[in-house]
C-alpha angles and dihedrals in degrees: 000000000000116000122249093241092054091050094046091053091052091051089047088053088061101257117145119241087247094054091046091049091052091047098050096033103245133105118278092238090057090052090051091051093050093048099043104023089232130104116255094227092072096242092130115055123186124216110250093255093057095045092056109105095004107144118239102012112148116232090232136026121322093199092109087067095058119077098357114202115274125221110239112173112223093197134031114198093217092055091047091051092047090052091050092051092047093050093045092051094051111088093203091053091049092049091047093051091048095049098055141037130211092241116105114242114265112247118190143169115339091005091057093049088050092049092049093049090049090050092051089047091053093050090046088052090052089049091052092051089049089054090061092056097048124094115247097261092057092045091053091050092052096036099121093049091052094051092048089048093051092051094050093044091052094050101038119105112248092028094105118080094236091052092052089052090051100243112153096215091062098096096061098033098075094037091055091051091049091052095054 
């Protein structure tokens, strides 16, 4: 660990705390603390009368010396190349890549309306399941929302199990049971 006198001499010679830190092999914030006796993060502030004549104090904030940003590479070219080679050598991965695109399917007109109704039915189903887990006071507070959700979930296409499985007889099956 460098001595205070050596570091103060380096500061007096005009070197920055960052340069001193690189030269002696310690972080700049630690150099600042050794020279001034104060943490670089600004957590300890001296009254003006005590800061007069203190060696090494910066005229402005010293926060930039504390916790300097680290360089964490988000990508390593060698790893990216290895992944490409592995995926390219795997027949299942090549087949999967060839069979689909990243573009979402286009939904228009009647199909869009049906997709939206199914989505609302799904959300309503989730809401109804949540209702079962709530205590009575919360259920009472959300009561109207639950009754609306129940009505929409019952009437929405795709909300019946047979419809979700794609069976064509689904539409009339539940209706016949309700009429009996």
